[in-house]
C-alpha positions in Angstrom: 119.7 188.4 122.1 116.1 188.2 121.1 115.4 185.8 118.3 113.6 187.0 115.2 111.5 183.9 114.8 108.3 185.6 116.1 108.5 188.1 113.3 108.9 185.2 110.8 106.0 183.4 112.3 103.8 186.5 112.2 104.8 187.0 108.5 103.7 183.4 107.8 100.3 184.1 109.4 99.8 187.2 107.2 100.8 185.2 104.1 98.4 182.4 105.0 95.6 184.9 105.3 96.3 186.3 101.8 96.6 182.8 100.4 93.3 181.7 102.0 91.4 184.6 100.5 93.0 184.2 97.0 92.4 180.4 97.1 88.7 180.8 98.0 88.2 183.4 95.2 90.0 181.2 92.7 88.0 178.1 93.6 84.7 179.9 93.3 85.4 182.0 90.2 87.2 179.3 88.1 85.0 176.3 88.6 88.2 174.2 88.5 88.5 171.0 90.6 90.0 171.4 94.0 93.1 169.2 93.3 93.9 171.3 90.2 93.7 174.6 92.0 95.8 173.4 95.0 98.3 171.6 92.8 98.8 174.6 90.5 99.3 176.8 93.6 102.0 174.5 94.9 103.6 174.4 91.5 103.8 178.2 91.3 105.3 178.3 94.8 108.0 175.8 93.7 108.8 177.7 90.5 109.1 181.0 92.4 111.5 179.4 94.9 113.8 177.4 92.6 115.7 180.5 91.2 116.9 181.3 94.7 118.3 177.9 95.7 121.9 178.8 94.7 121.8 181.6 97.3 121.5 179.0 100.1 124.1 176.3 99.9 124.0 173.9 102.9 125.2 170.3 103.4 122.3 167.9 102.9 121.5 164.7 104.8 120.1 162.8 101.8 118.5 159.8 103.6 116.7 162.1 106.1 115.7 164.5 103.3 114.2 161.7 101.2 112.3 160.2 104.1 110.9 163.6 105.2 110.0 164.5 101.6 108.2 161.2 101.0 106.2 161.4 104.2 105.4 165.1 104.0 104.5 165.0 100.3 102.0 162.2 100.9 100.4 163.7 104.0 100.3 167.2 102.6 98.8 166.1 99.2 95.8 164.8 101.0 95.7 167.8 103.4 95.9 170.4 100.6 93.1 168.6 98.7 90.9 168.6 101.9 91.9 172.2 102.6 90.7 173.3 99.2 87.4 171.4 99.6 86.8 173.1 103.0 87.5 176.6 101.6 85.2 176.0 98.7 82.3 174.5 100.8 82.4 176.4 104.1 82.5 179.9 105.5 86.0 181.2 106.2 85.0 182.5 109.7 83.8 179.0 110.6 86.1 176.4 109.0 89.5 178.1 109.1 89.7 178.4 112.9 89.4 174.6 113.1 93.0 174.4 111.9 93.9 175.6 115.4 93.4 172.0 116.5 96.7 171.1 114.7 98.9 172.2 117.6 97.2 169.7 119.8 98.4 167.0 117.4 101.8 168.6 117.3 102.3 168.2 121.1 102.5 164.5 120.5 104.1 164.3 117.0 106.8 166.8 118.0 107.6 164.8 121.1 107.6 161.5 119.2 109.5 162.6 116.0 111.7 165.5 117.3 112.0 164.9 121.0 110.4 168.3 121.8 108.7 167.6 125.1 105.7 169.9 125.8 105.8 171.9 129.0 102.8 172.5 131.2 102.6 176.1 130.0 102.7 175.0 126.3 99.9 172.5 127.0 97.8 175.2 128.6 98.2 177.4 125.5 97.2 174.6 123.2 94.2 173.9 125.4 93.0 177.5 124.9 93.3 177.0 121.1 91.2 173.8 121.3 88.6 175.3 123.6 88.3 178.3 121.2 87.7 175.9 118.3 85.0 174.1 120.2 83.2 177.4 120.8 82.9 177.9 117.1 79.9 175.6 117.3 77.9 178.6 118.5 78.3 180.0 115.0 76.7 177.2 113.1 73.2 177.4 111.6 70.3 176.7 113.9 69.6 173.0 114.5 73.0 171.9 113.1 76.3 170.9 114.7 79.8 172.1 113.9 80.8 168.8 112.4 77.7 168.8 110.1 78.6 172.2 108.7 79.9 172.2 105.1 83.6 172.3 105.0 84.1 171.5 108.7 84.8 167.8 108.4 87.5 168.2 105.7 89.1 171.0 107.8 89.2 168.7 110.8 91.1 166.2 108.7 93.5 169.0 107.6 94.1 169.9 111.3 95.2 166.3 112.1 97.3 165.9 109.0 99.1 169.2 109.3 99.7 168.5 113.0 101.7 165.5 111.9 103.3 167.0 108.8 104.8 170.0 110.5 107.3 167.8 112.3 108.3 166.3 109.0 108.9 169.8 107.7 111.4 170.5 110.5 113.3 167.3 109.6 113.4 168.4 106.0 114.7 171.8 106.9 117.4 170.3 109.0 118.5 168.1 106.1 118.5 170.6 103.3 117.8 174.2 104.4 114.7 176.3 104.1 114.7 177.3 100.5 115.6 173.8 99.2 112.9 172.2 101.4 110.2 174.7 100.3 110.9 174.1 96.6 111.1 170.3 96.9 108.1 170.2 99.2 105.9 172.1 96.8 106.9 169.9 93.9 106.3 166.7 95.9 102.8 168.0 96.8 101.9 169.3 93.4 102.7 166.0 91.6 100.0 163.8 93.2 97.5 166.7 93.1 98.0 167.5 89.4 98.3 163.9 88.1 94.6 163.1 88.5 93.6 166.4 86.9 95.8 165.6 83.9 94.2 162.2 83.4 90.8 163.6 84.0 91.4 166.2 81.3 92.6 163.6 78.8 89.7 161.3 79.6 87.0 163.9 79.4 88.6 166.4 77.1 88.0 169.1 79.6 89.8 171.0 82.3 86.8 170.8 84.6 83.1 171.5 84.4 84.0 175.1 83.6 85.3 174.1 80.2 88.5 173.3 78.4 91.9 174.9 78.9 91.4 176.9 75.7 88.0 178.1 76.8 89.4 179.1 80.3 92.3 181.0 78.8 90.0 182.8 76.3 87.6 183.8 79.1 87.2 187.4 79.9 88.2 186.4 83.5 91.4 184.8 82.4 93.8 187.4 83.7 91.9 187.6 87.0 92.3 183.9 87.4 96.0 184.0 86.6 96.5 186.8 89.0 94.7 184.9 91.8 96.8 181.9 91.0 100.0 184.0 91.2 98.9 185.4 94.5 98.3 181.9 95.9 101.7 180.7 94.8 103.5 183.8 96.0 101.9 184.0 99.4 102.5 180.2 99.8 106.2 180.5 98.9 106.9 183.6 101.1 104.9 182.2 104.0 106.5 178.8 103.9 110.1 180.1 103.7 109.3 182.3 106.7 107.9 179.3 108.6 110.8 177.1 107.8 113.3 179.7 109.0 111.4 180.2 112.2 111.4 176.4 112.9 115.2 176.6 113.2 114.9 178.7 116.4 112.1 177.2 118.5 109.8 174.3 118.9 107.5 173.4 116.0 104.3 173.8 118.2 105.3 177.5 119.0 105.7 178.4 115.3 102.5 176.7 114.2 100.5 178.3 117.0 101.6 181.8 115.9 101.0 180.8 112.2 97.5 179.9 113.1 96.7 183.5 113.9 96.0 183.6 110.2 92.7 181.8 111.0 91.6 184.8 113.2 92.6 187.2 110.4 90.8 185.2 107.8 87.7 184.8 110.0 87.5 188.5 110.5 87.9 189.0 106.7 85.1 186.5 106.1 82.7 188.4 108.4 83.7 192.0 107.4 84.5 191.6 103.7 82.6 188.6 102.6 79.5 189.3 104.7 79.3 185.8 106.2 76.3 185.5 108.6 76.4 184.8 112.3 80.1 185.7 112.3 79.8 187.7 115.5 78.9 184.5 117.4 82.3 183.0 116.3 84.4 185.9 117.5 84.6 184.8 121.2 86.0 181.4 120.1 88.5 183.1 117.8 89.5 185.5 120.6 90.2 182.5 122.9 92.4 181.0 120.2 94.3 184.3 120.0 94.9 184.2 123.7 96.3 180.6 123.4 98.6 181.7 120.5 99.9 184.7 122.4 100.7 182.6 125.4 102.6 180.1 123.3 104.5 183.0 121.7 105.6 184.2 125.1 106.7 180.7 126.1 108.6 180.2 122.8 110.5 183.5 123.3 111.5 182.5 126.9 112.4 178.9 125.9 114.2 179.0 122.5 115.5 175.7 121.0 119.2 175.3 121.5 
């Protein structure tokens, strides 16, 4: 019987693309600090998930759950902050494909934390992803390197952190179930992201450089900002639940590789809809990443987790 995890992984990729576009728009239109935008997005995802927890009752391994939650919350709080910085500073078609480096980290973290030993075929698929990411250097401005491009360095940090954190996600799902983990995860990430924003608002008397909460809510763009925030939270919740369910059926590196197809979709959106320059030079690298993801998809279908 063919597992449905590839469908879930592809749904995750589509949701990631929607969240990327909404997050970038929210960051640029609101003027809010990065940690506030990413923290509110995670909080909305948690609130949207909590009402459905009673529909999924599973026995919980409390020590494993707490360990995974603490580790994942800490790592992802930093990763989400860096992710928002990268989206705000860089072009989507350049910075987002750099996340495809995370499966390279997963080859080792999945082996170490979960005992998921990579095969030669899996390693070859990841190598295609990495090579595609390196080819993105052709799309930078003349006279500059990829690492010097705005948003590239924080996105490289995200790739490393998410490569480690995905293994903690699987431990959390095994301990508590998908819905419970998504709700607890988003709360654990939102707390450290929102706490500095609250203290900053109290100290400065402002939400951000854009003005106070009251000014923001009274703005003519208020409903647009709230709608974008809701889209960020909804896409994050649906995508993460799909991802966690997919993790139950195959190795983490397979799911994350398919999830990273969102970077190709977002890169295309950045070139076509946002008019980002030199985007055509980045398409060969993005295509190579797609080939690596497809190969890992085929491997994952043939070699499901028992």
